[in-house]
N, C-alpha and C positions, 0 to 999 in steps of 0.2 A: 055444338053446331047450331043450336037454336039461337045463340046470341051472336054468332059470326055475321049474319046478314045485317041485323040492326046496328051492330057496332061499326061495321065497315061503312054502312050508309051514313052513320052519324059523322064519320070523319071524311065523307065525300068520296070514298073509294069507288062506289058504284057509278058515280058520275063520269069519271075519266078512265075507266077500265081497270078497276081493282088496284092491286098493289103497284102494278106497273105505272098507273096514273099518278099514284102518290110519289113514287120515285121520280117521275118526270117533274112534278111540282117542286120537289126539293131541289132537284138539279137546276131547274129554271131559277129558283130563288137564289142559289149560290152563284149562278152564272151572272145574274143581275148585279150581284154584289162584287163581281170581279174575281171570283174564285173558280178553280176547276179541280178535278180529281188529282191533278199533279201537285197541287198545293198542300195536300193532306199531310205528307211526311214532314214538311217544314213546320206546319201548324202543330202537329203532335209533338215534335221535338221541342219546340218553343214552350208549349203547354207544360211538358214534363220538366223542363228547366225551371220554369216559374214555380212549379210544385215543389221541386227539390229545394230551391232557394227559400221558399216560404217555410218549408219544414225545418230547415237548418236555422232560419231566423227565429222561429217560435221556440225551438228547442233551446237556443242560446239565451233568449229572453227569459224563458221559464227557469233556466239554470241560474241566471243572475238574480231575478227578483223573487223566486220561490213562492209562487202564488198559493200553493198548497199549505205552506206554513202560515201564511197570513190568514187563510180561511180557517184552518184547523184550530188555531188558538181560541177564537171565540166559540167554536163548536165543541170544545173539550168539556164544557159544562153541561152539555145536553145529556139527558139520561140515555144510557146504552152506548155512549161513546167509547167506553172502555172495551166493549165487545168488538166494536169495529176496529179499534186501535190494535187489539190482539190479532185479528185477522190480517190487518195491514202489516204488522210486524212479521207474521209468518210468511206473507207474500214477499216481503223485502228480504228475508233470510233466504228464501228460495232463489230470488233474483241475484243475490250476492254470490251464490254458488254458480249460477250460470255465467255471471260476469267474470268470475275467476277463470273459467274455462276459455274465455275469449282472449287469448294471449295477443292476437293480432290487434286488438283494440289499444293495447299499450304502445303500439308502434306509431299511432297517429299523434302528431305533435300537439294538436289542440286538446286531445283527450288524455294524453299521457299523465298529466299532473292533476286531473280532475278526480273528484271523489266518486267511486263507482256507484254508491247508493244514491248520491245526489243526481248522477246522470240518469239512473233508472227512474227516479221520481220526476225529474224534469221532463223526461221523455213521455211519461204517462200524462203529465200536465199539458204538454204541448199537443199530444194526440187528442186529449179531451177538448182543448180549445179549438183545434183545427176541425174536429168533428162538429163542433157547435156552429162554427162560422162557414162551414162548407157550402150551404145553399147560396151564400153571397159570393164566396171566393171562387166557386166553380164558374159562375157566370162571368165574373171579372176576368178570370184566366182565359175563358173562351173568347171574350171580347178583345183582350190584349193579344191573343194569338191571331185573331182575325186581322187586327190592325198591323201586327208585325208582318204577316204574309203580304198584305196589301202594300205596306211600306217597302218591303223587299222587292215586290214586283215593279213598283214605281221606280225604284233605283236602277233596276236592270234594263228597263225598257227605254230606248232612246227617246228623247223629247224633240219632237219635230219643230216646235216653235223656236227653241234655242238654236237648233242647227240652221234653220232658215235665217235667224237673226245674225248668226256669225258669218254666214255666207254673204249677207247683204252689206256687211261692214267693209269700208274701203281698205285696201291693203296698204301697209306702211311703206 
């Protein structure tokens, strides 16, 4: 409680009525940008579609180029690499057992002919890559979601200028 006053004052909450003032400022900001609370579902769906698409893309790329193999070969000469390799092999053996139990996975056409161990490794590689670039991609996905919602709103709202122009044209 000792820090609540100074921290809220630091963010300007005491100037405009506490948290209610902060919510008002955020609402005003989005309203200025042409967004409202009704646009949130479309933005969330688009954001998640981008996320799923990026996840599938990175998983596919990692499956094809195998970045772990390219990195592991030079690191194999590092002292202690055999201990790490043994732990990695145990983890892969465990994941092989889990993959065997996922019979539904064999029904997916893209995955049906894929090597289960390679799928597991490429998933781990893609998760590592996406986790690394998340600070950048999160902002990009938010911006793209914003642009998508604004674009969608502009498509559905009638344009007065064009309507006036068509009414002013002479009839044939």
